[in-house]
C-alpha positions in Angstrom: 36.1 82.0 -67.2 35.4 79.4 -64.2 38.7 78.0 -64.8 40.6 81.4 -64.6 38.6 82.4 -61.2 39.4 78.9 -59.8 43.1 79.9 -60.7 43.2 82.9 -59.3 41.8 81.8 -56.0 44.2 79.0 -55.5 47.2 79.1 -53.3 50.6 77.9 -54.5 51.9 76.9 -51.7 49.1 74.8 -51.0 49.0 72.7 -54.3 53.0 73.0 -54.4 53.5 70.1 -52.4 50.3 68.3 -54.3 51.4 68.7 -57.7 52.6 65.6 -58.5 49.9 64.3 -56.8 47.5 65.5 -59.0 49.5 65.5 -62.5 49.3 61.6 -62.1 45.2 61.6 -61.1 45.0 64.2 -64.3 46.6 61.5 -66.8 46.8 58.4 -65.6 43.7 58.2 -63.6 42.0 59.5 -66.2 43.1 56.8 -68.5 42.0 54.4 -65.8 38.8 55.9 -64.9 37.4 56.1 -69.0 38.6 52.4 -68.9 36.6 51.0 -65.8 34.0 53.3 -66.6 33.7 52.1 -70.6 33.7 48.4 -69.7 31.0 48.6 -67.5 28.8 51.2 -69.9 29.6 48.5 -72.4 29.0 45.3 -70.4 26.3 46.3 -68.0 24.5 49.1 -69.9 24.2 48.1 -72.9 26.3 50.6 -74.6 28.4 50.3 -78.0 31.9 50.8 -77.7 32.4 54.0 -79.2 29.3 55.6 -76.7 31.0 53.7 -74.0 34.2 55.2 -74.4 32.6 58.6 -74.8 30.6 58.8 -71.5 34.0 57.3 -69.9 35.8 59.9 -71.3 33.0 62.9 -70.9 32.8 61.8 -66.8 36.1 61.6 -66.4 36.6 65.0 -65.6 36.0 66.6 -62.7 34.0 69.8 -62.6 36.0 73.2 -61.5 33.3 75.2 -59.8 32.0 72.2 -58.5 34.8 71.1 -57.0 36.4 74.9 -55.8 32.5 76.3 -54.6 32.3 72.7 -52.2 36.0 73.0 -51.4 35.3 76.7 -49.9 32.8 75.2 -47.0 34.5 72.4 -46.0 37.3 72.7 -43.8 39.9 69.8 -45.5 43.8 69.7 -44.6 45.8 71.9 -47.2 47.3 68.9 -48.8 43.9 67.3 -49.8 42.3 70.5 -51.3 45.6 71.4 -53.2 44.9 68.1 -54.9 41.4 68.7 -55.6 42.1 71.9 -56.9 45.0 71.2 -59.1 43.5 68.0 -60.1 40.2 69.6 -61.4 42.4 72.4 -63.2 44.5 70.1 -65.1 42.1 67.2 -65.8 40.0 69.4 -68.5 42.9 69.4 -71.1 43.5 65.8 -71.7 39.8 64.8 -71.5 38.6 67.2 -74.2 41.1 65.7 -76.3 39.9 62.4 -75.9 36.5 63.6 -76.0 37.1 65.3 -79.3 39.3 61.9 -80.6 36.3 59.5 -79.9 34.0 61.8 -81.8 36.2 62.0 -85.1 34.8 60.5 -87.9 37.1 57.5 -88.1 38.1 55.4 -85.1 41.4 55.8 -83.5 44.0 53.3 -84.8 46.8 53.8 -82.8 46.4 54.5 -79.1 49.8 55.8 -78.7 49.6 58.5 -81.6 46.9 59.7 -79.4 48.7 59.8 -76.4 51.8 61.9 -77.9 49.0 64.2 -79.2 47.6 64.7 -75.6 51.5 64.9 -74.0 52.2 67.6 -76.8 49.0 69.6 -76.5 49.6 69.6 -73.0 52.8 70.5 -72.9 52.4 73.6 -75.5 49.2 74.3 -73.0 51.5 74.7 -70.1 54.5 76.9 -71.5 51.9 79.5 -73.3 50.0 79.9 -69.6 53.4 80.0 -67.7 54.5 82.7 -70.3 52.0 84.5 -70.1 51.4 84.0 -66.7 54.7 85.8 -65.7 54.5 88.5 -68.5 51.3 89.2 -67.7 52.5 89.7 -63.5 55.4 91.7 -64.3 53.6 94.1 -66.6 50.9 94.6 -64.0 53.2 95.4 -61.5 55.0 98.0 -64.0 52.6 100.1 -65.6 50.2 102.1 -63.6 46.7 102.1 -65.4 44.4 105.1 -64.8 41.2 103.5 -62.7 41.6 101.0 -59.7 38.9 99.1 -61.8 40.7 98.7 -65.0 42.6 96.1 -63.0 40.7 93.9 -62.8 39.6 93.7 -66.3 43.1 93.6 -67.0 43.4 90.6 -65.1 40.6 88.5 -66.9 41.9 89.8 -70.1 45.3 88.5 -69.6 43.2 85.4 -68.7 41.2 85.0 -72.1 44.6 85.9 -74.0 46.4 83.0 -72.4 43.5 80.6 -73.0 43.6 82.1 -76.7 47.5 81.9 -77.4 47.3 78.2 -76.6 44.5 77.2 -78.8 46.0 79.0 -81.6 49.3 77.0 -80.9 47.5 74.0 -80.8 47.8 73.4 -77.3 45.6 72.9 -74.4 44.1 76.1 -74.1 42.2 75.0 -70.6 45.5 74.3 -69.1 47.1 77.1 -70.2 44.5 79.6 -69.1 44.2 77.7 -65.5 48.0 78.0 -65.3 48.4 81.9 -65.8 45.6 82.2 -63.2 47.4 81.0 -60.5 50.6 82.7 -61.3 48.6 86.0 -61.3 46.7 85.3 -58.5 50.0 84.6 -56.5 51.8 87.8 -57.9 50.5 89.8 -55.3 49.0 92.2 -57.6 47.3 95.7 -57.0 43.3 95.1 -56.2 43.8 91.8 -56.1 41.0 91.3 -53.6 38.9 93.5 -56.3 40.2 91.5 -58.6 39.4 88.3 -57.4 35.5 89.2 -56.3 35.6 90.6 -60.1 36.6 86.8 -61.3 33.9 85.5 -59.0 31.2 87.5 -60.4 32.3 86.7 -64.0 32.3 82.8 -63.0 29.1 82.9 -61.7 27.9 84.4 -64.5 29.4 81.9 -66.9 28.1 79.0 -64.3 24.4 80.4 -64.3 24.7 80.7 -68.4 25.9 77.3 -68.9 23.0 75.7 -67.2 20.8 77.7 -69.5 22.0 76.7 -72.5 22.1 73.2 -71.1 18.4 73.1 -70.2 17.1 74.2 -73.8 19.1 71.4 -75.1 17.4 68.7 -72.8 14.2 67.4 -73.4 12.6 65.8 -70.4 10.6 63.5 -72.0 13.7 61.6 -74.1 15.4 61.2 -70.5 13.1 58.4 -69.1 14.3 55.7 -71.3 18.2 56.2 -70.1 17.2 56.7 -66.0 18.1 52.9 -65.3 21.3 53.3 -67.6 22.9 56.5 -66.2 22.3 55.1 -62.7 24.1 51.8 -63.4 26.9 54.1 -64.7 27.1 56.3 -62.0 27.4 53.3 -59.7 30.5 52.4 -61.5 31.8 55.8 -62.4 31.7 56.7 -58.5 32.3 52.7 -56.5 34.8 51.3 -59.0 36.6 53.6 -61.5 37.0 56.4 -59.2 38.5 54.8 -56.5 40.3 52.7 -58.6 41.8 55.8 -60.2 43.1 57.6 -57.2 44.2 54.0 -55.3 46.6 53.6 -58.1 47.6 56.9 -59.0 48.3 57.2 -55.8 50.7 54.3 -54.9 54.2 55.6 -55.0 53.0 58.4 -52.7 52.6 57.4 -49.0 48.7 58.3 -48.4 46.3 57.2 -45.6 43.6 55.2 -47.1 41.2 57.6 -45.1 42.6 60.4 -47.7 42.3 57.8 -50.5 39.1 57.5 -49.4 37.7 60.9 -49.6 39.9 61.8 -52.6 37.5 58.9 -54.3 34.3 60.3 -53.2 35.1 64.1 -54.1 35.4 63.8 -57.6 32.4 66.1 -58.5 31.1 66.3 -61.4 29.2 69.2 -62.7 28.4 71.5 -65.8 31.7 70.7 -67.9 31.0 66.7 -68.0 27.5 68.0 -70.0 29.0 70.7 -71.8 31.6 67.8 -73.0 28.8 65.3 -74.1 27.5 68.0 -76.8 30.9 67.7 -78.8 29.7 64.3 -80.0 26.6 65.9 -80.8 28.1 68.6 -83.0 30.0 66.0 -84.9 26.9 63.6 -85.4 28.5 60.4 -83.4 25.7 57.6 -83.9 24.1 57.4 -80.3 25.3 60.9 -79.1 21.6 62.1 -78.1 21.5 59.1 -76.0 25.1 59.7 -74.4 24.1 63.2 -73.9 20.9 62.1 -71.7 22.7 59.4 -69.6 25.3 61.8 -68.8 22.9 64.5 -68.0 21.1 62.3 -65.9 24.7 61.0 -64.1 25.9 63.9 -63.8 22.5 65.5 -61.9 22.0 62.6 -59.8 25.2 61.7 -58.3 25.9 66.3 -57.7 23.4 65.8 -55.6 24.3 62.6 -53.9 28.2 63.5 -53.4 28.2 67.4 -52.3 26.2 67.1 -49.5 27.9 63.9 -48.3 31.5 65.1 -48.5 31.3 67.2 -45.4 29.8 64.1 -43.1 32.4 61.5 -44.6 35.1 64.0 -43.7 34.0 63.8 -40.4 33.4 60.6 -40.3 37.4 59.7 -41.3 38.2 62.8 -39.3 39.9 64.8 -41.8 38.3 67.9 -40.7 41.4 68.7 -38.4 42.4 72.0 -39.9 39.4 73.5 -38.9 41.4 76.3 -37.0 42.6 77.2 -40.3 39.8 77.3 -42.2 38.0 79.2 -39.4 40.8 82.3 -40.0 40.2 84.3 -43.2 42.6 86.6 -44.0 41.8 89.5 -46.5 44.3 91.7 -47.6 43.8 95.7 -49.0 46.8 96.8 -50.4 47.9 100.6 -49.9 50.1 101.1 -52.7 50.8 104.7 -52.2 51.7 104.0 -48.3 53.2 100.7 -49.0 51.4 99.2 -46.1 48.6 96.2 -46.0 45.3 95.9 -44.2 44.6 92.7 -42.8 41.5 91.4 -41.4 40.3 88.2 -39.7 37.4 86.7 -37.6 37.8 84.5 -34.6 35.7 81.3 -35.5 34.6 79.1 -33.2 37.6 76.5 -32.8 40.5 79.0 -33.0 42.7 79.2 -30.3 42.9 82.8 -30.5 40.2 82.8 -28.1 41.8 83.9 -24.4 44.8 85.4 -26.0 46.1 88.7 -25.1 46.9 91.1 -28.0 50.2 91.8 -26.7 50.5 88.1 -26.8 50.4 87.7 -30.5 54.0 89.2 -30.5 53.7 90.6 -34.1 56.5 91.6 -36.0 57.6 94.8 -36.1 55.7 96.6 -38.1 52.5 94.8 -37.5 49.6 96.1 -35.0 46.1 95.0 -34.4 44.7 98.5 -34.7 41.1 97.7 -34.1 38.3 95.2 -32.8 34.9 94.7 -33.2 33.0 92.4 -30.8 29.3 92.5 -30.6 28.8 95.0 -33.2 30.8 97.8 -31.5 34.3 98.6 -32.9 37.4 100.2 -30.1 41.0 100.6 -30.3 43.0 97.6 -28.7 44.9 97.9 -25.6 48.1 95.3 -25.2 46.5 93.5 -22.5 42.9 93.5 -24.0 41.6 89.7 -24.3 40.5 88.4 -28.1 37.1 86.0 -28.1 35.6 84.0 -30.1 33.8 86.4 -32.7 36.0 89.0 -32.6 37.0 90.6 -36.1 40.5 92.0 -36.0 41.8 94.7 -38.5 45.8 94.6 -38.6 48.0 97.2 -40.1 51.0 95.8 -41.6 54.1 97.4 -43.7 54.9 96.0 -47.4 58.2 93.9 -45.9 56.2 91.7 -42.9 52.7 91.3 -44.4 53.5 87.8 -45.3 54.8 87.8 -41.7 52.3 89.3 -39.8 49.8 86.6 -41.6 51.5 83.5 -40.8 51.5 85.2 -37.2 47.8 84.9 -36.9 47.4 82.0 -38.6 50.2 80.3 -36.1 48.2 81.6 -32.9 45.0 80.4 -34.2 46.2 77.1 -34.6 48.5 76.4 -31.4 47.8 79.2 -29.0 49.9 82.2 -27.2 52.6 79.8 -27.2 53.1 78.7 -31.0 56.2 79.3 -32.4 58.3 78.9 -29.0 56.9 75.0 -28.7 57.0 74.3 -32.5 53.4 74.9 -33.0 52.2 76.0 -36.3 54.9 78.3 -37.6 58.7 80.1 -36.6 58.7 83.1 -34.4 59.5 86.6 -36.1 63.3 87.3 -36.0 62.8 90.0 -33.8 60.8 88.0 -30.9 63.3 85.3 -31.6 66.4 88.1 -31.0 64.3 89.3 -27.4 64.0 85.9 -26.7 67.8 84.7 -26.9 68.5 87.8 -25.0 67.0 87.7 -22.2 67.9 83.9 -21.8 71.4 84.9 -21.2 70.2 87.4 -18.8 68.7 84.5 -16.8 71.6 82.6 -17.0 74.1 85.5 -16.1 74.7 86.6 -13.0 72.3 88.4 -10.6 73.8 91.7 -9.1 72.7 91.3 -5.4 73.1 95.2 -4.8 
């Protein structure tokens, strides 16, 4: 349910350029992280190799819920949020396969067989997730349900079906449900805003339920002996294993060191690694209780350290340049019968829309600012109304120009009133370009002195 909620809120245009990097981080990067962490746990913490490999595999998965929740409050560039979101959605699948393999009764004899199994399960899960997501979005667009409240339930049911189909086909159900949710979330389905809110609520219920169940498995006085090993392994993971996996995985790409540093620190852990640590306990692996205790302490301590310090590190590395875009959050409510959309947005403290007149927004034909809320009072703006920080705008747009209107608002928020004409933050609508071209021809034509 958490992966489904994350997939529904993932924007395809943001993660599409990040897919190659996220794929390497969630496969090759996971392998490097497991190896480095396991070596440190064996030689520095004194764990047996099987226990060390289990811990390395369990903590090498970034937690989707933690990553999604933190990124919503940190104004990072889209190229970084895309990598982190896609990685957190992808890396659960190979890590689960590794943990199950290390928890089996016998040792893993042939590593190439294990890699082949991982690749096959990922391929099956990806194929089923894409197929179920496409079929589900097609059906949701062409089937009229009797009540609007059924649409969120239907979307989540499709996501659950993707997981079930992937698991029954001996593929990765985690990857299947995430990819299916990404397709559904970007398909412009009816009542998409209500669907995302419903999924977010289910995601929170899932997180709360996980932590309640995990609390029932923890015996506090048994954690005392494993605090020091957990801190040592956590330092190896955070300061050595994760940075090594990030820098090696991103070697084929031209990524600045500042972004690699932030990606290294943003490998957040949460409830998922603790859940994975219960798999060896179910398999009755020798020393599995100690593995669980170490993982529990490690996740709690380092989540409290990494999460709050991530915004500070982003500012220190000067990677918060997209703050204007983050301030402009646009909500859309579809009006199916009228074939239109209502867009609402707020002008943030660093948005360059401040001081722009409504007429200077140059919205495309078929879109208009119909209402402004300022200091608790609402009014219908005139073309000469000057927008200010803190204003909330209500924009009505017809279905064909809905995306163009949103891009235009984002462009002005980032580049000001001259966005588009000066190559700042997006192109001009076709009608504006045509009018500008006609005006230019008039200015260069001979003038009638009469």
